[in-house]
All heavy atoms as TSV, in Angstrom:
chain	resi	resn	atom	element	x	y	z
A	1	MET	N	N	142.629	125.003	93.434
A	1	MET	CA	C	141.611	124.005	93.639
A	1	MET	C	C	140.346	124.701	94.111
A	1	MET	O	O	140.393	125.597	94.939
A	1	MET	CB	C	142.089	122.970	94.654
A	1	MET	CG	C	141.133	121.815	94.799
A	1	MET	SD	S	141.815	120.441	95.758
A	1	MET	CE	C	142.612	119.533	94.467
A	2	ILE	N	N	139.226	124.268	93.607
A	2	ILE	CA	C	137.954	124.905	93.930
A	2	ILE	C	C	137.462	124.456	95.308
A	2	ILE	O	O	137.657	123.317	95.706
A	2	ILE	CB	C	136.920	124.598	92.834
A	2	ILE	CG1	C	135.739	125.532	92.971
A	2	ILE	CG2	C	136.475	123.163	92.871
A	2	ILE	CD1	C	134.920	125.631	91.716
A	3	GLU	N	N	136.873	125.380	96.016
A	3	GLU	CA	C	136.321	125.102	97.342
A	3	GLU	C	C	134.877	124.630	97.192
A	3	GLU	O	O	134.153	125.076	96.293
A	3	GLU	CB	C	136.357	126.366	98.200
A	3	GLU	CG	C	137.742	126.909	98.466
A	3	GLU	CD	C	138.494	126.091	99.489
A	3	GLU	OE1	O	137.865	125.522	100.385
A	3	GLU	OE2	O	139.732	126.036	99.391
A	4	LEU	N	N	134.445	123.769	98.077
A	4	LEU	CA	C	133.088	123.233	98.032
A	4	LEU	C	C	132.042	124.345	98.028
A	4	LEU	O	O	131.070	124.295	97.282
A	4	LEU	CB	C	132.862	122.286	99.220
A	4	LEU	CG	C	131.551	121.534	99.257
A	4	LEU	CD1	C	131.366	120.686	98.013
A	4	LEU	CD2	C	131.466	120.666	100.496
A	5	ARG	N	N	132.263	125.378	98.818
A	5	ARG	CA	C	131.282	126.467	98.900
A	5	ARG	C	C	131.210	127.276	97.603
A	5	ARG	O	O	130.255	128.015	97.386
A	5	ARG	CB	C	131.600	127.365	100.081
A	5	ARG	CG	C	132.891	128.135	99.942
A	5	ARG	CD	C	133.142	129.059	101.132
A	5	ARG	NE	N	134.368	129.766	100.994
A	5	ARG	CZ	C	135.556	129.328	101.402
A	5	ARG	NH1	N	135.649	128.172	102.006
A	5	ARG	NH2	N	136.640	130.040	101.223
A	6	ASP	N	N	132.215	127.150	96.732
A	6	ASP	CA	C	132.247	127.908	95.483
A	6	ASP	C	C	131.653	127.151	94.300
A	6	ASP	O	O	131.673	127.659	93.181
A	6	ASP	CB	C	133.688	128.295	95.152
A	6	ASP	CG	C	134.303	129.202	96.200
A	6	ASP	OD1	O	133.554	129.967	96.833
A	6	ASP	OD2	O	135.533	129.138	96.384
A	7	LEU	N	N	131.106	125.977	94.531
A	7	LEU	CA	C	130.618	125.154	93.426
A	7	LEU	C	C	129.402	125.738	92.720
A	7	LEU	O	O	129.185	125.472	91.557
A	7	LEU	CB	C	130.263	123.746	93.917
A	7	LEU	CG	C	131.437	122.834	94.225
A	7	LEU	CD1	C	130.934	121.478	94.703
A	7	LEU	CD2	C	132.328	122.653	93.014
A	8	GLN	N	N	128.608	126.512	93.422
A	8	GLN	CA	C	127.391	127.085	92.840
A	8	GLN	C	C	126.488	125.994	92.284
A	8	GLN	O	O	125.855	126.150	91.241
A	8	GLN	CB	C	127.725	128.100	91.755
A	8	GLN	CG	C	128.649	129.211	92.181
A	8	GLN	CD	C	129.181	130.003	91.015
A	8	GLN	OE1	O	128.656	129.949	89.911
A	8	GLN	NE2	N	130.245	130.736	91.246
A	9	ALA	N	N	126.449	124.859	92.974
A	9	ALA	CA	C	125.680	123.718	92.496
A	9	ALA	C	C	124.194	123.921	92.733
A	9	ALA	O	O	123.768	124.488	93.732
A	9	ALA	CB	C	126.144	122.447	93.198
A	10	LYS	N	N	123.416	123.438	91.790
A	10	LYS	CA	C	121.970	123.339	91.932
A	10	LYS	C	C	121.667	121.843	91.847
A	10	LYS	O	O	122.325	121.103	91.117
A	10	LYS	CB	C	121.280	124.113	90.835
A	10	LYS	CG	C	121.669	125.588	90.841
A	10	LYS	CD	C	120.631	126.423	90.197
A	10	LYS	CE	C	120.947	127.885	90.140
A	10	LYS	NZ	N	121.774	128.477	91.099
A	11	PHE	N	N	120.684	121.408	92.602
A	11	PHE	CA	C	120.428	119.975	92.684
A	11	PHE	C	C	119.065	119.613	92.110
A	11	PHE	O	O	118.098	120.354	92.230
A	11	PHE	CB	C	120.514	119.513	94.142
A	11	PHE	CG	C	121.870	119.729	94.739
A	11	PHE	CD1	C	122.128	120.830	95.535
A	11	PHE	CD2	C	122.913	118.841	94.486
A	11	PHE	CE1	C	123.379	121.046	96.077
A	11	PHE	CE2	C	124.166	119.047	95.016
A	11	PHE	CZ	C	124.396	120.159	95.812
A	12	ILE	N	N	119.024	118.438	91.521
A	12	ILE	CA	C	117.780	117.830	91.071
A	12	ILE	C	C	117.435	116.775	92.114
A	12	ILE	O	O	118.298	116.001	92.529
A	12	ILE	CB	C	117.943	117.193	89.676
A	12	ILE	CG1	C	118.269	118.295	88.660
A	12	ILE	CG2	C	116.700	116.411	89.290
A	12	ILE	CD1	C	118.593	117.781	87.280
A	13	THR	N	N	116.184	116.772	92.528
A	13	THR	CA	C	115.762	115.826	93.554
A	13	THR	C	C	114.653	114.930	93.028
A	13	THR	O	O	113.925	115.286	92.090
A	13	THR	CB	C	115.252	116.567	94.808
A	13	THR	OG1	O	114.179	117.427	94.433
A	13	THR	CG2	C	116.360	117.399	95.444
A	14	ASP	N	N	114.507	113.769	93.667
A	14	ASP	CA	C	113.392	112.894	93.318
A	14	ASP	C	C	112.155	113.329	94.109
A	14	ASP	O	O	112.180	114.324	94.838
A	14	ASP	CB	C	113.750	111.423	93.545
A	14	ASP	CG	C	114.027	111.078	94.989
A	14	ASP	OD1	O	113.681	111.870	95.894
A	14	ASP	OD2	O	114.595	109.993	95.240
A	15	LYS	N	N	111.087	112.582	93.976
A	15	LYS	CA	C	109.823	112.977	94.617
A	15	LYS	C	C	109.911	112.955	96.139
A	15	LYS	O	O	109.086	113.558	96.821
A	15	LYS	CB	C	108.680	112.084	94.134
A	15	LYS	CG	C	108.844	110.629	94.475
A	15	LYS	CD	C	107.708	109.812	93.915
A	15	LYS	CE	C	107.920	108.343	94.264
A	15	LYS	NZ	N	106.864	107.520	93.718
A	16	ASN	N	N	110.926	112.283	96.683
A	16	ASN	CA	C	111.116	112.227	98.137
A	16	ASN	C	C	112.086	113.293	98.638
A	16	ASN	O	O	112.404	113.341	99.819
A	16	ASN	CB	C	111.623	110.850	98.553
A	16	ASN	CG	C	110.632	109.753	98.226
A	16	ASN	OD1	O	109.433	109.914	98.441
A	16	ASN	ND2	N	111.119	108.654	97.684
A	17	GLY	N	N	112.587	114.120	97.731
A	17	GLY	CA	C	113.514	115.173	98.116
A	17	GLY	C	C	114.969	114.725	98.155
A	17	GLY	O	O	115.847	115.496	98.527
A	18	LYS	N	N	115.246	113.484	97.762
A	18	LYS	CA	C	116.622	112.983	97.735
A	18	LYS	C	C	117.340	113.554	96.509
A	18	LYS	O	O	116.816	113.508	95.391
A	18	LYS	CB	C	116.630	111.459	97.678
A	18	LYS	CG	C	118.005	110.866	97.650
A	18	LYS	CD	C	117.959	109.351	97.557
A	18	LYS	CE	C	119.368	108.812	97.400
A	18	LYS	NZ	N	119.370	107.381	97.137
A	19	LYS	N	N	118.541	114.089	96.739
A	19	LYS	CA	C	119.330	114.631	95.633
A	19	LYS	C	C	119.739	113.491	94.702
A	19	LYS	O	O	120.275	112.477	95.142
A	19	LYS	CB	C	120.568	115.352	96.160
A	19	LYS	CG	C	120.253	116.600	96.946
A	19	LYS	CD	C	121.516	117.223	97.520
A	19	LYS	CE	C	121.179	118.414	98.388
A	19	LYS	NZ	N	122.366	118.956	99.048
A	20	THR	N	N	119.496	113.680	93.404
A	20	THR	CA	C	119.836	112.651	92.421
A	20	THR	C	C	120.851	113.124	91.386
A	20	THR	O	O	121.462	112.314	90.705
A	20	THR	CB	C	118.576	112.174	91.683
A	20	THR	OG1	O	117.963	113.285	91.030
A	20	THR	CG2	C	117.586	111.541	92.662
A	21	ALA	N	N	121.013	114.439	91.264
A	21	ALA	CA	C	121.960	114.981	90.286
A	21	ALA	C	C	122.319	116.407	90.690
A	21	ALA	O	O	121.617	117.034	91.479
A	21	ALA	CB	C	121.355	114.970	88.879
A	22	ALA	N	N	123.430	116.879	90.128
A	22	ALA	CA	C	123.871	118.251	90.390
A	22	ALA	C	C	124.089	118.968	89.071
A	22	ALA	O	O	124.542	118.367	88.096
A	22	ALA	CB	C	125.155	118.252	91.202
A	23	ILE	N	N	123.761	120.231	89.056
A	23	ILE	CA	C	124.006	121.095	87.899
A	23	ILE	C	C	125.044	122.126	88.332
A	23	ILE	O	O	124.881	122.796	89.352
A	23	ILE	CB	C	122.716	121.796	87.442
A	23	ILE	CG1	C	121.659	120.755	87.072
A	23	ILE	CG2	C	123.005	122.741	86.285
A	23	ILE	CD1	C	120.298	121.341	86.795
A	24	LEU	N	N	126.126	122.211	87.546
A	24	LEU	CA	C	127.219	123.139	87.845
A	24	LEU	C	C	127.439	124.069	86.665
A	24	LEU	O	O	127.260	123.669	85.515
A	24	LEU	CB	C	128.526	122.368	88.074
A	24	LEU	CG	C	128.553	121.332	89.176
A	24	LEU	CD1	C	129.837	120.545	89.113
A	24	LEU	CD2	C	128.397	121.995	90.519
A	25	PRO	N	N	127.889	125.302	86.930
A	25	PRO	CA	C	128.318	126.143	85.815
A	25	PRO	C	C	129.467	125.439	85.077
A	25	PRO	O	O	130.291	124.757	85.695
A	25	PRO	CB	C	128.808	127.421	86.496
A	25	PRO	CG	C	128.132	127.429	87.838
A	25	PRO	CD	C	127.989	125.983	88.214
A	26	ILE	N	N	129.513	125.585	83.766
A	26	ILE	CA	C	130.513	124.879	82.961
A	26	ILE	C	C	131.933	125.203	83.413
A	26	ILE	O	O	132.805	124.331	83.420
A	26	ILE	CB	C	130.322	125.149	81.449
A	26	ILE	CG1	C	131.150	124.172	80.614
A	26	ILE	CG2	C	130.644	126.579	81.107
A	26	ILE	CD1	C	130.724	122.739	80.717
A	27	GLU	N	N	132.187	126.446	83.831
A	27	GLU	CA	C	133.526	126.822	84.278
A	27	GLU	C	C	133.924	126.020	85.515
A	27	GLU	O	O	135.069	125.595	85.644
A	27	GLU	CB	C	133.599	128.319	84.594
A	27	GLU	CG	C	133.353	129.239	83.420
A	27	GLU	CD	C	131.856	129.486	83.156
A	27	GLU	OE1	O	131.013	129.138	84.013
A	27	GLU	OE2	O	131.550	130.018	82.081
A	28	VAL	N	N	132.984	125.829	86.419
A	28	VAL	CA	C	133.247	125.064	87.632
A	28	VAL	C	C	133.495	123.601	87.275
A	28	VAL	O	O	134.428	122.965	87.775
A	28	VAL	CB	C	132.079	125.197	88.632
A	28	VAL	CG1	C	132.248	124.260	89.813
A	28	VAL	CG2	C	131.949	126.633	89.096
A	29	PHE	N	N	132.663	123.060	86.388
A	29	PHE	CA	C	132.824	121.665	85.951
A	29	PHE	C	C	134.197	121.457	85.318
A	29	PHE	O	O	134.898	120.489	85.638
A	29	PHE	CB	C	131.715	121.322	84.958
A	29	PHE	CG	C	131.832	119.944	84.376
A	29	PHE	CD1	C	131.558	118.825	85.141
A	29	PHE	CD2	C	132.218	119.776	83.062
A	29	PHE	CE1	C	131.671	117.548	84.601
A	29	PHE	CE2	C	132.332	118.511	82.513
A	29	PHE	CZ	C	132.058	117.395	83.289
A	30	GLU	N	N	134.616	122.373	84.446
A	30	GLU	CA	C	135.912	122.237	83.785
A	30	GLU	C	C	137.060	122.330	84.787
A	30	GLU	O	O	138.051	121.615	84.662
A	30	GLU	CB	C	136.052	123.285	82.684
A	30	GLU	CG	C	135.154	122.993	81.496
A	30	GLU	CD	C	135.098	124.112	80.481
A	30	GLU	OE1	O	135.500	125.258	80.800
A	30	GLU	OE2	O	134.631	123.838	79.360
A	31	GLU	N	N	136.920	123.203	85.787
A	31	GLU	CA	C	137.956	123.317	86.810
A	31	GLU	C	C	138.049	122.027	87.635
A	31	GLU	O	O	139.144	121.568	87.960
A	31	GLU	CB	C	137.679	124.514	87.720
A	31	GLU	CG	C	138.805	124.804	88.680
A	31	GLU	CD	C	138.624	126.098	89.451
A	31	GLU	OE1	O	137.851	126.961	89.016
A	31	GLU	OE2	O	139.284	126.224	90.499
A	32	LEU	N	N	136.904	121.438	87.943
A	32	LEU	CA	C	136.900	120.165	88.669
A	32	LEU	C	C	137.576	119.062	87.848
A	32	LEU	O	O	138.339	118.251	88.394
A	32	LEU	CB	C	135.472	119.748	89.019
A	32	LEU	CG	C	134.812	120.528	90.135
A	32	LEU	CD1	C	133.329	120.153	90.237
A	32	LEU	CD2	C	135.507	120.285	91.453
A	33	LEU	N	N	137.301	119.019	86.552
A	33	LEU	CA	C	137.954	118.029	85.691
A	33	LEU	C	C	139.465	118.224	85.681
A	33	LEU	O	O	140.231	117.257	85.733
A	33	LEU	CB	C	137.412	118.115	84.261
A	33	LEU	CG	C	136.050	117.517	84.014
A	33	LEU	CD1	C	135.656	117.699	82.547
A	33	LEU	CD2	C	135.996	116.052	84.393
A	34	GLU	N	N	139.893	119.479	85.611
A	34	GLU	CA	C	141.326	119.769	85.620
A	34	GLU	C	C	141.960	119.311	86.938
A	34	GLU	O	O	143.047	118.717	86.948
A	34	GLU	CB	C	141.540	121.267	85.414
A	34	GLU	CG	C	142.967	121.655	85.162
A	34	GLU	CD	C	143.091	123.130	84.815
A	34	GLU	OE1	O	142.306	123.623	83.978
A	34	GLU	OE2	O	143.982	123.783	85.387
A	35	ASP	N	N	141.274	119.562	88.045
A	35	ASP	CA	C	141.776	119.108	89.348
A	35	ASP	C	C	141.879	117.591	89.395
A	35	ASP	O	O	142.861	117.040	89.905
A	35	ASP	CB	C	140.877	119.602	90.482
A	35	ASP	CG	C	140.998	121.103	90.733
A	35	ASP	OD1	O	141.949	121.719	90.217
A	35	ASP	OD2	O	140.130	121.640	91.441
A	36	LEU	N	N	140.884	116.901	88.852
A	36	LEU	CA	C	140.917	115.434	88.821
A	36	LEU	C	C	142.096	114.922	87.994
A	36	LEU	O	O	142.764	113.953	88.374
A	36	LEU	CB	C	139.611	114.872	88.257
A	36	LEU	CG	C	138.432	114.856	89.205
A	36	LEU	CD1	C	137.163	114.432	88.463
A	36	LEU	CD2	C	138.692	113.929	90.377
A	37	GLU	N	N	142.342	115.567	86.858
A	37	GLU	CA	C	143.477	115.176	86.025
A	37	GLU	C	C	144.791	115.369	86.771
A	37	GLU	O	O	145.680	114.504	86.707
A	37	GLU	CB	C	143.481	115.973	84.720
A	37	GLU	CG	C	142.347	115.599	83.784
A	37	GLU	CD	C	142.225	116.539	82.597
A	37	GLU	OE1	O	143.004	117.526	82.502
A	37	GLU	OE2	O	141.344	116.314	81.765
A	38	ASP	N	N	144.923	116.494	87.470
A	38	ASP	CA	C	146.138	116.755	88.247
A	38	ASP	C	C	146.330	115.689	89.324
A	38	ASP	O	O	147.441	115.196	89.534
A	38	ASP	CB	C	146.080	118.137	88.904
A	38	ASP	CG	C	146.157	119.281	87.904
A	38	ASP	OD1	O	146.535	119.036	86.735
A	38	ASP	OD2	O	145.831	120.417	88.295
A	39	LEU	N	N	145.251	115.334	90.005
A	39	LEU	CA	C	145.334	114.308	91.051
A	39	LEU	C	C	145.708	112.953	90.466
A	39	LEU	O	O	146.454	112.189	91.076
A	39	LEU	CB	C	144.018	114.226	91.817
A	39	LEU	CG	C	143.725	115.418	92.729
A	39	LEU	CD1	C	142.290	115.349	93.241
A	39	LEU	CD2	C	144.713	115.476	93.880
A	40	ALA	N	N	145.188	112.644	89.280
A	40	ALA	CA	C	145.523	111.378	88.635
A	40	ALA	C	C	147.011	111.321	88.300
A	40	ALA	O	O	147.656	110.280	88.490
A	40	ALA	CB	C	144.680	111.190	87.368
A	41	VAL	N	N	147.567	112.421	87.812
A	41	VAL	CA	C	148.996	112.471	87.504
A	41	VAL	C	C	149.814	112.275	88.782
A	41	VAL	O	O	150.796	111.529	88.797
A	41	VAL	CB	C	149.367	113.795	86.806
A	41	VAL	CG1	C	150.869	113.975	86.727
A	41	VAL	CG2	C	148.748	113.849	85.419
A	42	LEU	N	N	149.411	112.943	89.859
A	42	LEU	CA	C	150.117	112.779	91.135
A	42	LEU	C	C	150.091	111.323	91.589
A	42	LEU	O	O	151.101	110.788	92.038
A	42	LEU	CB	C	149.483	113.657	92.209
A	42	LEU	CG	C	149.787	115.144	92.123
A	42	LEU	CD1	C	148.952	115.911	93.138
A	42	LEU	CD2	C	151.255	115.406	92.359
A	43	ALA	N	N	148.942	110.692	91.474
A	43	ALA	CA	C	148.823	109.295	91.900
A	43	ALA	C	C	149.714	108.389	91.050
A	43	ALA	O	O	150.365	107.476	91.575
A	43	ALA	CB	C	147.363	108.847	91.816
A	44	GLU	N	N	149.746	108.646	89.741
A	44	GLU	CA	C	150.577	107.831	88.849
A	44	GLU	C	C	152.060	107.967	89.169
A	44	GLU	O	O	152.830	107.034	89.003
A	44	GLU	CB	C	150.343	108.239	87.394
A	44	GLU	CG	C	149.015	107.819	86.839
A	44	GLU	CD	C	148.766	108.410	85.452
A	44	GLU	OE1	O	149.663	109.092	84.898
A	44	GLU	OE2	O	147.664	108.198	84.929
A	45	ARG	N	N	152.471	109.153	89.610
A	45	ARG	CA	C	153.892	109.422	89.817
A	45	ARG	C	C	154.320	109.273	91.271
A	45	ARG	O	O	155.453	109.573	91.619
A	45	ARG	CB	C	154.200	110.840	89.329
A	45	ARG	CG	C	153.866	110.988	87.835
A	45	ARG	CD	C	154.247	112.308	87.319
A	45	ARG	NE	N	155.700	112.322	87.163
A	45	ARG	CZ	C	156.384	113.309	86.624
A	45	ARG	NH1	N	155.759	114.369	86.187
A	45	ARG	NH2	N	157.689	113.244	86.527
A	46	ARG	N	N	153.419	108.786	92.106
A	46	ARG	CA	C	153.658	108.699	93.542
A	46	ARG	C	C	154.939	107.955	93.896
A	46	ARG	O	O	155.646	108.339	94.821
A	46	ARG	CB	C	152.449	108.016	94.194
A	46	ARG	CG	C	152.599	107.677	95.628
A	46	ARG	CD	C	151.403	106.939	96.191
A	46	ARG	NE	N	150.746	106.131	95.194
A	46	ARG	CZ	C	149.437	105.932	95.138
A	46	ARG	NH1	N	148.663	106.466	96.025
A	46	ARG	NH2	N	148.922	105.172	94.200
A	47	ASP	N	N	155.280	106.919	93.171
A	47	ASP	CA	C	156.440	106.092	93.510
A	47	ASP	C	C	157.722	106.499	92.787
A	47	ASP	O	O	158.744	105.842	92.939
A	47	ASP	CB	C	156.132	104.624	93.230
A	47	ASP	CG	C	155.012	104.109	94.115
A	47	ASP	OD1	O	154.914	104.555	95.280
A	47	ASP	OD2	O	154.218	103.267	93.646
A	48	GLU	N	N	157.666	107.569	92.002
A	48	GLU	CA	C	158.868	108.016	91.310
A	48	GLU	C	C	159.854	108.627	92.312
A	48	GLU	O	O	159.441	109.242	93.285
A	48	GLU	CB	C	158.520	109.053	90.245
A	48	GLU	CG	C	157.803	108.469	89.050
A	48	GLU	CD	C	157.560	109.502	87.962
A	48	GLU	OE1	O	158.152	110.604	88.019
A	48	GLU	OE2	O	156.771	109.201	87.068
A	49	PRO	N	N	161.142	108.457	92.060
A	49	PRO	CA	C	162.123	109.058	92.973
A	49	PRO	C	C	162.067	110.585	92.876
A	49	PRO	O	O	161.721	111.147	91.846
A	49	PRO	CB	C	163.463	108.523	92.465
A	49	PRO	CG	C	163.217	108.132	91.053
A	49	PRO	CD	C	161.775	107.730	90.955
A	50	THR	N	N	162.404	111.236	93.978
A	50	THR	CA	C	162.435	112.689	93.987
A	50	THR	C	C	163.862	113.186	93.794
A	50	THR	O	O	164.820	112.426	93.973
A	50	THR	CB	C	161.890	113.236	95.321
A	50	THR	OG1	O	162.698	112.733	96.386
A	50	THR	CG2	C	160.444	112.819	95.533
A	51	ILE	N	N	163.979	114.451	93.393
A	51	ILE	CA	C	165.298	115.064	93.278
A	51	ILE	C	C	165.281	116.380	94.056
A	51	ILE	O	O	164.224	116.977	94.267
A	51	ILE	CB	C	165.721	115.291	91.808
A	51	ILE	CG1	C	164.730	116.208	91.086
A	51	ILE	CG2	C	165.849	113.973	91.075
A	51	ILE	CD1	C	165.158	116.588	89.692
A	52	SER	N	N	166.441	116.831	94.448
A	52	SER	CA	C	166.539	118.047	95.248
A	52	SER	C	C	166.279	119.281	94.388
A	52	SER	O	O	166.377	119.254	93.158
A	52	SER	CB	C	167.933	118.158	95.868
A	52	SER	OG	O	168.894	118.399	94.846
A	53	HIS	N	N	165.988	120.372	95.062
A	53	HIS	CA	C	165.793	121.653	94.383
A	53	HIS	C	C	167.050	122.052	93.622
A	53	HIS	O	O	166.981	122.550	92.488
A	53	HIS	CB	C	165.426	122.723	95.426
A	53	HIS	CG	C	165.236	124.072	94.836
A	53	HIS	ND1	N	166.219	125.025	94.818
A	53	HIS	CD2	C	164.161	124.629	94.228
A	53	HIS	CE1	C	165.775	126.105	94.219
A	53	HIS	NE2	N	164.524	125.905	93.860
A	54	GLU	N	N	168.203	121.810	94.245
A	54	GLU	CA	C	169.470	122.153	93.593
A	54	GLU	C	C	169.633	121.393	92.277
A	54	GLU	O	O	170.069	121.948	91.273
A	54	GLU	CB	C	170.655	121.855	94.524
A	54	GLU	CG	C	170.741	122.772	95.721
A	54	GLU	CD	C	169.760	122.419	96.840
A	54	GLU	OE1	O	169.221	121.286	96.866
A	54	GLU	OE2	O	169.500	123.303	97.680
A	55	GLU	N	N	169.256	120.119	92.278
A	55	GLU	CA	C	169.357	119.310	91.053
A	55	GLU	C	C	168.406	119.833	89.983
A	55	GLU	O	O	168.756	119.889	88.799
A	55	GLU	CB	C	169.068	117.841	91.357
A	55	GLU	CG	C	169.072	116.934	90.140
A	55	GLU	CD	C	170.422	116.804	89.451
A	55	GLU	OE1	O	171.467	117.060	90.089
A	55	GLU	OE2	O	170.441	116.447	88.254
A	56	VAL	N	N	167.212	120.211	90.379
A	56	VAL	CA	C	166.256	120.778	89.422
A	56	VAL	C	C	166.848	122.037	88.795
A	56	VAL	O	O	166.809	122.212	87.570
A	56	VAL	CB	C	164.908	121.103	90.107
A	56	VAL	CG1	C	163.997	121.891	89.173
A	56	VAL	CG2	C	164.215	119.826	90.571
A	57	MET	N	N	167.404	122.913	89.618
A	57	MET	CA	C	167.983	124.154	89.110
A	57	MET	C	C	169.145	123.865	88.165
A	57	MET	O	O	169.264	124.489	87.100
A	57	MET	CB	C	168.440	125.040	90.272
A	57	MET	CG	C	167.298	125.496	91.180
A	57	MET	SD	S	166.001	126.398	90.318
A	57	MET	CE	C	166.846	127.926	90.008
A	58	GLU	N	N	169.994	122.912	88.519
A	58	GLU	CA	C	171.120	122.546	87.655
A	58	GLU	C	C	170.631	122.041	86.305
A	58	GLU	O	O	171.165	122.421	85.257
A	58	GLU	CB	C	171.968	121.474	88.336
A	58	GLU	CG	C	172.807	121.980	89.479
A	58	GLU	CD	C	173.563	120.849	90.185
A	58	GLU	OE1	O	173.813	119.808	89.548
A	58	GLU	OE2	O	173.890	121.030	91.369
A	59	ARG	N	N	169.615	121.189	86.316
A	59	ARG	CA	C	169.082	120.648	85.055
A	59	ARG	C	C	168.461	121.747	84.199
A	59	ARG	O	O	168.644	121.757	82.974
A	59	ARG	CB	C	168.035	119.578	85.345
A	59	ARG	CG	C	168.606	118.302	85.896
A	59	ARG	CD	C	167.515	117.278	86.097
A	59	ARG	NE	N	168.005	116.075	86.749
A	59	ARG	CZ	C	167.271	114.995	86.932
A	59	ARG	NH1	N	166.011	114.955	86.529
A	59	ARG	NH2	N	167.785	113.935	87.527
A	60	LEU	N	N	167.724	122.661	84.828
A	60	LEU	CA	C	167.111	123.750	84.063
A	60	LEU	C	C	168.175	124.634	83.439
A	60	LEU	O	O	168.026	125.060	82.274
A	60	LEU	CB	C	166.189	124.569	84.973
A	60	LEU	CG	C	164.897	123.883	85.401
A	60	LEU	CD1	C	164.183	124.710	86.460
A	60	LEU	CD2	C	163.992	123.617	84.220
A	61	LYS	N	N	169.250	124.901	84.146
A	61	LYS	CA	C	170.350	125.693	83.589
A	61	LYS	C	C	171.045	124.937	82.471
A	61	LYS	O	O	171.326	125.492	81.397
A	61	LYS	CB	C	171.341	126.062	84.688
A	61	LYS	CG	C	170.796	127.096	85.651
A	61	LYS	CD	C	171.760	127.377	86.778
A	61	LYS	CE	C	171.164	128.349	87.788
A	61	LYS	NZ	N	172.051	128.594	88.914
A	62	ARG	N	N	171.331	123.647	82.709
A	62	ARG	CA	C	172.006	122.829	81.717
A	62	ARG	C	C	171.207	122.746	80.418
A	62	ARG	O	O	171.744	122.776	79.321
A	62	ARG	CB	C	172.233	121.423	82.283
A	62	ARG	CG	C	172.947	120.487	81.316
A	62	ARG	CD	C	172.970	119.054	81.806
A	62	ARG	NE	N	171.602	118.545	81.818
A	62	ARG	CZ	C	171.100	117.755	82.784
A	62	ARG	NH1	N	171.835	117.387	83.804
A	62	ARG	NH2	N	169.859	117.362	82.723
A	63	ASP	N	N	169.870	122.662	80.562
A	63	ASP	CA	C	169.017	122.506	79.385
A	63	ASP	C	C	168.602	123.843	78.762
A	63	ASP	O	O	167.843	123.874	77.813
A	63	ASP	CB	C	167.759	121.714	79.766
A	63	ASP	CG	C	168.079	120.279	80.173
A	63	ASP	OD1	O	169.177	119.789	79.832
A	63	ASP	OD2	O	167.243	119.641	80.832
A	64	GLY	N	N	169.155	124.954	79.303
A	64	GLY	CA	C	168.932	126.256	78.706
A	64	GLY	C	C	167.625	126.931	79.104
A	64	GLY	O	O	167.229	127.931	78.485
A	65	PHE	N	N	166.935	126.421	80.110
A	65	PHE	CA	C	165.681	127.044	80.537
A	65	PHE	C	C	165.914	128.162	81.533
A	65	PHE	O	O	165.042	128.986	81.771
A	65	PHE	CB	C	164.735	125.995	81.132
A	65	PHE	CG	C	164.250	125.001	80.108
A	65	PHE	CD1	C	164.707	123.705	80.128
A	65	PHE	CD2	C	163.349	125.374	79.137
A	65	PHE	CE1	C	164.276	122.781	79.194
A	65	PHE	CE2	C	162.905	124.465	78.205
A	65	PHE	CZ	C	163.372	123.155	78.223
A	66	LEU	N	N	167.091	128.193	82.152
A	66	LEU	CA	C	167.479	129.259	83.067
A	66	LEU	C	C	168.876	129.720	82.703
A	66	LEU	O	O	169.687	128.936	82.226
A	66	LEU	CB	C	167.495	128.758	84.524
A	66	LEU	CG	C	166.166	128.453	85.194
A	66	LEU	CD1	C	166.398	127.884	86.585
A	66	LEU	CD2	C	165.300	129.681	85.266
A	67	PRO	N	N	169.160	131.020	82.934
A	67	PRO	CA	C	170.511	131.493	82.649
A	67	PRO	C	C	171.498	130.901	83.650
A	67	PRO	O	O	171.170	130.603	84.785
A	67	PRO	CB	C	170.400	133.011	82.819
A	67	PRO	CG	C	169.198	133.226	83.673
A	67	PRO	CD	C	168.282	132.062	83.430
A	68	ASN	N	N	172.734	130.737	83.201
A	68	ASN	CA	C	173.794	130.195	84.081
A	68	ASN	C	C	174.249	131.194	85.098
A	68	ASN	O	O	174.292	132.286	85.087
A	68	ASN	CB	C	175.002	129.710	83.268
A	68	ASN	CG	C	174.661	128.427	82.561
A	68	ASN	OD1	O	173.883	127.621	83.066
A	68	ASN	ND2	N	175.217	128.227	81.387
């Protein structure tokens, strides 16, 4: 996740000096979008039941993703 100090943002201001927009390097913008997508997935799955680490390992072995 990107840190606020790493945004490298430049700001556009109105005639009173109030910030009205931000300009970000495209890489930073894309990383922020990816973080937002990850957070949206977490929010959507918040109420799903959890399973133990042991169960995850068993399923991965059963499905051939890990050696037995």
